PAKOLVO-900361 format. One record per residue (C-alpha): residue in one letter; chain; x, y, z. Coordinates in steps of 0.05 Angstrom, whole numbers. Layout:
REM residues N
torkol:A nudren:A c1:X c2:Y c3:Z;
...
REM end
This chain:
REM residues 261
torkol:M nudren:A c1:0 c2:0 c3:0;
torkol:N nudren:A c1:30 c2:65 c3:-23;
torkol:I nudren:A c1:23 c2:118 c3:31;
torkol:K nudren:A c1:86 c2:158 c3:14;
torkol:L nudren:A c1:81 c2:231 c3:-6;
torkol:E nudren:A c1:151 c2:245 c3:-31;
torkol:N nudren:A c1:152 c2:298 c3:-86;
torkol:K nudren:A c1:82 c2:320 c3:-68;
torkol:N nudren:A c1:66 c2:391 c3:-46;
torkol:A nudren:A c1:12 c2:404 c3:5;
torkol:L nudren:A c1:-23 c2:470 c3:21;
torkol:V nudren:A c1:-49 c2:466 c3:92;
torkol:C nudren:A c1:-96 c2:520 c3:117;
torkol:G nudren:A c1:-104 c2:543 c3:190;
torkol:S nudren:A c1:-40 c2:506 c3:204;
torkol:T nudren:A c1:-10 c2:542 c3:265;
torkol:Q nudren:A c1:-51 c2:503 c3:317;
torkol:G nudren:A c1:-99 c2:447 c3:330;
torkol:I nudren:A c1:-122 c2:401 c3:274;
torkol:G nudren:A c1:-90 c2:443 c3:219;
torkol:K nudren:A c1:-21 c2:440 c3:251;
torkol:A nudren:A c1:-29 c2:365 c3:263;
torkol:C nudren:A c1:-47 c2:355 c3:189;
torkol:A nudren:A c1:16 c2:393 c3:168;
torkol:M nudren:A c1:58 c2:349 c3:213;
torkol:A nudren:A c1:27 c2:284 c3:189;
torkol:L nudren:A c1:34 c2:301 c3:115;
torkol:A nudren:A c1:106 c2:322 c3:126;
torkol:E nudren:A c1:120 c2:256 c3:161;
torkol:L nudren:A c1:97 c2:221 c3:98;
torkol:G nudren:A c1:147 c2:262 c3:57;
torkol:A nudren:A c1:104 c2:320 c3:31;
torkol:N nudren:A c1:131 c2:390 c3:22;
torkol:I nudren:A c1:86 c2:434 c3:65;
torkol:T nudren:A c1:61 c2:505 c3:54;
torkol:L nudren:A c1:30 c2:530 c3:118;
torkol:V nudren:A c1:-26 c2:583 c3:113;
torkol:A nudren:A c1:-50 c2:626 c3:171;
torkol:R nudren:A c1:-55 c2:699 c3:194;
torkol:N nudren:A c1:0 c2:701 c3:247;
torkol:E nudren:A c1:69 c2:703 c3:217;
torkol:E nudren:A c1:105 c2:690 c3:282;
torkol:K nudren:A c1:66 c2:627 c3:295;
torkol:L nudren:A c1:77 c2:606 c3:223;
torkol:K nudren:A c1:152 c2:612 c3:233;
torkol:E nudren:A c1:149 c2:572 c3:297;
torkol:V nudren:A c1:110 c2:515 c3:264;
torkol:L nudren:A c1:155 c2:516 c3:203;
torkol:M nudren:A c1:214 c2:500 c3:248;
torkol:E nudren:A c1:175 c2:443 c3:282;
torkol:L nudren:A c1:157 c2:407 c3:217;
torkol:P nudren:A c1:191 c2:340 c3:210;
torkol:N nudren:A c1:241 c2:328 c3:153;
torkol:T nudren:A c1:263 c2:400 c3:152;
torkol:Y nudren:A c1:308 c2:385 c3:92;
torkol:Q nudren:A c1:244 c2:386 c3:51;
torkol:N nudren:A c1:218 c2:449 c3:18;
torkol:H nudren:A c1:172 c2:474 c3:72;
torkol:T nudren:A c1:146 c2:546 c3:69;
torkol:Y nudren:A c1:88 c2:589 c3:90;
torkol:I nudren:A c1:38 c2:642 c3:68;
torkol:V nudren:A c1:10 c2:697 c3:113;
torkol:A nudren:A c1:-63 c2:706 c3:94;
torkol:N nudren:A c1:-132 c2:722 c3:123;
torkol:F nudren:A c1:-190 c2:677 c3:106;
torkol:Q nudren:A c1:-236 c2:737 c3:112;
torkol:N nudren:A c1:-206 c2:763 c3:47;
torkol:P nudren:A c1:-213 c2:707 c3:-4;
torkol:I nudren:A c1:-189 c2:749 c3:-64;
torkol:E nudren:A c1:-123 c2:767 c3:-30;
torkol:L nudren:A c1:-116 c2:695 c3:-5;
torkol:G nudren:A c1:-123 c2:669 c3:-76;
torkol:Q nudren:A c1:-73 c2:720 c3:-102;
torkol:K nudren:A c1:-21 c2:700 c3:-50;
torkol:V nudren:A c1:-29 c2:626 c3:-65;
torkol:A nudren:A c1:-25 c2:639 c3:-140;
torkol:H nudren:A c1:40 c2:678 c3:-128;
torkol:K nudren:A c1:68 c2:621 c3:-87;
torkol:L nudren:A c1:50 c2:572 c3:-142;
torkol:M nudren:A c1:102 c2:606 c3:-186;
torkol:E nudren:A c1:153 c2:581 c3:-136;
torkol:V nudren:A c1:121 c2:513 c3:-118;
torkol:D nudren:A c1:93 c2:497 c3:-187;
torkol:T nudren:A c1:38 c2:449 c3:-165;
torkol:Y nudren:A c1:-1 c2:437 c3:-102;
torkol:H nudren:A c1:-21 c2:363 c3:-104;
torkol:I nudren:A c1:-57 c2:367 c3:-37;
torkol:L nudren:A c1:-102 c2:421 c3:-9;
torkol:V nudren:A c1:-127 c2:417 c3:63;
torkol:N nudren:A c1:-183 c2:468 c3:74;
torkol:N nudren:A c1:-186 c2:484 c3:147;
torkol:T nudren:A c1:-203 c2:546 c3:187;
torkol:G nudren:A c1:-232 c2:564 c3:255;
torkol:G nudren:A c1:-307 c2:552 c3:267;
torkol:P nudren:A c1:-360 c2:605 c3:276;
torkol:A nudren:A c1:-380 c2:628 c3:346;
torkol:G nudren:A c1:-433 c2:588 c3:382;
torkol:G nudren:A c1:-506 c2:608 c3:391;
torkol:S nudren:A c1:-575 c2:591 c3:368;
torkol:T nudren:A c1:-595 c2:598 c3:295;
torkol:L nudren:A c1:-653 c2:644 c3:312;
torkol:S nudren:A c1:-609 c2:693 c3:350;
torkol:A nudren:A c1:-555 c2:698 c3:296;
torkol:N nudren:A c1:-552 c2:761 c3:255;
torkol:L nudren:A c1:-539 c2:763 c3:181;
torkol:S nudren:A c1:-467 c2:786 c3:188;
torkol:E nudren:A c1:-450 c2:722 c3:226;
torkol:F nudren:A c1:-475 c2:680 c3:168;
torkol:E nudren:A c1:-438 c2:724 c3:118;
torkol:T nudren:A c1:-373 c2:722 c3:157;
torkol:A nudren:A c1:-376 c2:646 c3:163;
torkol:F nudren:A c1:-395 c2:637 c3:90;
torkol:T nudren:A c1:-335 c2:679 c3:68;
torkol:Q nudren:A c1:-287 c2:644 c3:115;
torkol:H nudren:A c1:-309 c2:573 c3:101;
torkol:L nudren:A c1:-339 c2:568 c3:32;
torkol:K nudren:A c1:-314 c2:628 c3:-9;
torkol:S nudren:A c1:-242 c2:619 c3:15;
torkol:N nudren:A c1:-245 c2:544 c3:1;
torkol:H nudren:A c1:-273 c2:557 c3:-68;
torkol:I nudren:A c1:-221 c2:608 c3:-90;
torkol:L nudren:A c1:-166 c2:561 c3:-65;
torkol:V nudren:A c1:-194 c2:504 c3:-106;
torkol:Q nudren:A c1:-200 c2:548 c3:-168;
torkol:T nudren:A c1:-127 c2:568 c3:-158;
torkol:V nudren:A c1:-96 c2:499 c3:-148;
torkol:V nudren:A c1:-139 c2:453 c3:-191;
torkol:P nudren:A c1:-110 c2:472 c3:-260;
torkol:K nudren:A c1:-41 c2:446 c3:-239;
torkol:M nudren:A c1:-73 c2:385 c3:-205;
torkol:K nudren:A c1:-105 c2:368 c3:-272;
torkol:E nudren:A c1:-38 c2:373 c3:-307;
torkol:A nudren:A c1:-7 c2:327 c3:-255;
torkol:D nudren:A c1:-66 c2:278 c3:-260;
torkol:F nudren:A c1:-65 c2:277 c3:-185;
torkol:G nudren:A c1:-102 c2:319 c3:-134;
torkol:R nudren:A c1:-128 c2:311 c3:-63;
torkol:I nudren:A c1:-176 c2:364 c3:-36;
torkol:I nudren:A c1:-193 c2:350 c3:37;
torkol:N nudren:A c1:-241 c2:394 c3:75;
torkol:I nudren:A c1:-241 c2:394 c3:151;
torkol:I nudren:A c1:-314 c2:406 c3:168;
torkol:S nudren:A c1:-354 c2:377 c3:227;
torkol:T nudren:A c1:-398 c2:319 c3:245;
torkol:S nudren:A c1:-455 c2:371 c3:243;
torkol:V nudren:A c1:-463 c2:357 c3:168;
torkol:K nudren:A c1:-492 c2:290 c3:190;
torkol:Q nudren:A c1:-523 c2:309 c3:256;
torkol:P nudren:A c1:-531 c2:384 c3:274;
torkol:L nudren:A c1:-500 c2:403 c3:341;
torkol:D nudren:A c1:-539 c2:441 c3:393;
torkol:G nudren:A c1:-518 c2:513 c3:403;
torkol:L nudren:A c1:-479 c2:519 c3:338;
torkol:G nudren:A c1:-532 c2:547 c3:291;
torkol:V nudren:A c1:-488 c2:586 c3:244;
torkol:S nudren:A c1:-435 c2:531 c3:242;
torkol:N nudren:A c1:-487 c2:477 c3:227;
torkol:T nudren:A c1:-515 c2:518 c3:170;
torkol:I nudren:A c1:-449 c2:537 c3:136;
torkol:R nudren:A c1:-416 c2:468 c3:146;
torkol:G nudren:A c1:-475 c2:437 c3:109;
torkol:A nudren:A c1:-464 c2:485 c3:51;
torkol:V nudren:A c1:-390 c2:467 c3:48;
torkol:A nudren:A c1:-406 c2:393 c3:49;
torkol:N nudren:A c1:-453 c2:399 c3:-11;
torkol:W nudren:A c1:-404 c2:443 c3:-48;
torkol:S nudren:A c1:-351 c2:390 c3:-36;
torkol:K nudren:A c1:-395 c2:333 c3:-61;
torkol:T nudren:A c1:-411 c2:371 c3:-124;
torkol:L nudren:A c1:-336 c2:384 c3:-137;
torkol:A nudren:A c1:-322 c2:309 c3:-127;
torkol:N nudren:A c1:-370 c2:294 c3:-183;
torkol:E nudren:A c1:-338 c2:345 c3:-228;
torkol:L nudren:A c1:-264 c2:330 c3:-215;
torkol:G nudren:A c1:-261 c2:255 c3:-207;
torkol:E nudren:A c1:-244 c2:241 c3:-280;
torkol:Y nudren:A c1:-179 c2:282 c3:-272;
torkol:G nudren:A c1:-150 c2:239 c3:-217;
torkol:I nudren:A c1:-172 c2:290 c3:-165;
torkol:T nudren:A c1:-211 c2:268 c3:-104;
torkol:V nudren:A c1:-251 c2:313 c3:-58;
torkol:N nudren:A c1:-268 c2:288 c3:11;
torkol:N nudren:A c1:-292 c2:316 c3:77;
torkol:V nudren:A c1:-263 c2:296 c3:145;
torkol:L nudren:A c1:-313 c2:308 c3:201;
torkol:P nudren:A c1:-279 c2:314 c3:268;
torkol:G nudren:A c1:-318 c2:300 c3:331;
torkol:A nudren:A c1:-300 c2:333 c3:397;
torkol:T nudren:A c1:-225 c2:345 c3:392;
torkol:S nudren:A c1:-177 c2:373 c3:445;
torkol:T nudren:A c1:-165 c2:441 c3:414;
torkol:T nudren:A c1:-172 c2:514 c3:434;
torkol:R nudren:A c1:-239 c2:514 c3:396;
torkol:L nudren:A c1:-267 c2:458 c3:441;
torkol:K nudren:A c1:-245 c2:495 c3:504;
torkol:E nudren:A c1:-282 c2:557 c3:479;
torkol:I nudren:A c1:-346 c2:517 c3:466;
torkol:I nudren:A c1:-342 c2:485 c3:535;
torkol:N nudren:A c1:-330 c2:552 c3:570;
torkol:N nudren:A c1:-387 c2:585 c3:532;
torkol:K nudren:A c1:-435 c2:529 c3:553;
torkol:A nudren:A c1:-410 c2:536 c3:625;
torkol:E nudren:A c1:-426 c2:611 c3:624;
torkol:K nudren:A c1:-495 c2:601 c3:595;
torkol:T nudren:A c1:-516 c2:543 c3:639;
torkol:G nudren:A c1:-481 c2:559 c3:704;
torkol:K nudren:A c1:-450 c2:490 c3:704;
torkol:S nudren:A c1:-376 c2:479 c3:714;
torkol:A nudren:A c1:-332 c2:469 c3:653;
torkol:D nudren:A c1:-309 c2:403 c3:683;
torkol:K nudren:A c1:-380 c2:378 c3:689;
torkol:I nudren:A c1:-396 c2:397 c3:617;
torkol:S nudren:A c1:-332 c2:365 c3:593;
torkol:K nudren:A c1:-348 c2:301 c3:629;
torkol:A nudren:A c1:-419 c2:299 c3:600;
torkol:M nudren:A c1:-391 c2:309 c3:530;
torkol:K nudren:A c1:-342 c2:252 c3:539;
torkol:N nudren:A c1:-397 c2:207 c3:565;
torkol:S nudren:A c1:-437 c2:219 c3:501;
torkol:I nudren:A c1:-379 c2:189 c3:460;
torkol:P nudren:A c1:-372 c2:113 c3:457;
torkol:A nudren:A c1:-297 c2:122 c3:463;
torkol:K nudren:A c1:-309 c2:162 c3:528;
torkol:R nudren:A c1:-255 c2:213 c3:511;
torkol:F nudren:A c1:-240 c2:271 c3:464;
torkol:A nudren:A c1:-198 c2:261 c3:402;
torkol:Q nudren:A c1:-127 c2:286 c3:397;
torkol:P nudren:A c1:-113 c2:330 c3:336;
torkol:G nudren:A c1:-64 c2:278 c3:309;
torkol:E nudren:A c1:-120 c2:226 c3:305;
torkol:I nudren:A c1:-159 c2:271 c3:258;
torkol:A nudren:A c1:-95 c2:285 c3:219;
torkol:N nudren:A c1:-82 c2:211 c3:209;
torkol:A nudren:A c1:-147 c2:206 c3:169;
torkol:V nudren:A c1:-129 c2:267 c3:129;
torkol:A nudren:A c1:-60 c2:240 c3:113;
torkol:F nudren:A c1:-88 c2:174 c3:89;
torkol:L nudren:A c1:-138 c2:208 c3:43;
torkol:A nudren:A c1:-80 c2:248 c3:13;
torkol:T nudren:A c1:-42 c2:186 c3:-9;
torkol:E nudren:A c1:-44 c2:143 c3:-71;
torkol:A nudren:A c1:-75 c2:88 c3:-29;
torkol:A nudren:A c1:-139 c2:129 c3:-24;
torkol:S nudren:A c1:-145 c2:141 c3:-99;
torkol:Y nudren:A c1:-214 c2:110 c3:-105;
torkol:I nudren:A c1:-244 c2:144 c3:-44;
torkol:N nudren:A c1:-281 c2:205 c3:-69;
torkol:G nudren:A c1:-339 c2:248 c3:-47;
torkol:I nudren:A c1:-346 c2:221 c3:23;
torkol:N nudren:A c1:-360 c2:251 c3:91;
torkol:L nudren:A c1:-314 c2:214 c3:140;
torkol:P nudren:A c1:-332 c2:222 c3:214;
torkol:V nudren:A c1:-272 c2:216 c3:260;
torkol:D nudren:A c1:-310 c2:222 c3:324;
torkol:G nudren:A c1:-301 c2:161 c3:368;
torkol:G nudren:A c1:-369 c2:136 c3:347;
torkol:R nudren:A c1:-409 c2:196 c3:373;
torkol:T nudren:A c1:-450 c2:209 c3:309;
torkol:K nudren:A c1:-513 c2:168 c3:312;
torkol:S nudren:A c1:-530 c2:168 c3:238;
torkol:L nudren:A c1:-502 c2:118 c3:189;
REM end
């Protein structure tokens, strides 16, 4: 089974922390050259030095996912240096919590720009070279909410669903070119984002963060939260030649929490 990624270039978004950083690490371990993308240049430099196999051609791009046009321009400029991105990992921070009814229009617009418009312009930028290479892996980090909406995450549930349908449509359009498009759906994962969700619930309910955390763990058959590296392992496999016939799927990596098939 070929799971090596030597001579492959990967563009990994939101890669200075959490799942994005873990994905960059896992892909680098398999031999890929990594381009990190995030807003904070100091953090990008720190992660760049942490990447395994530092003899490889790792680099970074400073960009804001609230400005898709500029993001696309920066990636297009980097392509003149890199030539081809064989792997694109779309990943960025989730919208703030809250009910759907209480959300204002700007929250939906901000999330749509950050998650769908930015993903779309990145795909438009990298796919022409993927077609030339007859190899492409587009992997979107979304959420199990595309299968089972999560309470208190109204905006996130809405936009994640849109991204999942966009992705499935792309999978149908790009499969003939050797390009696969898949979604990885993390469950509760030990990240800064999860801590924020737990703390917000604690403030609203008056319960302790520890009590909320314990209840969340008990709702998962595995009885624990995922580590970012466990999500990254699924992403890394989907990026390899071994996953060449896996296309258009929503893959929950959630310890069995999602109740739907």
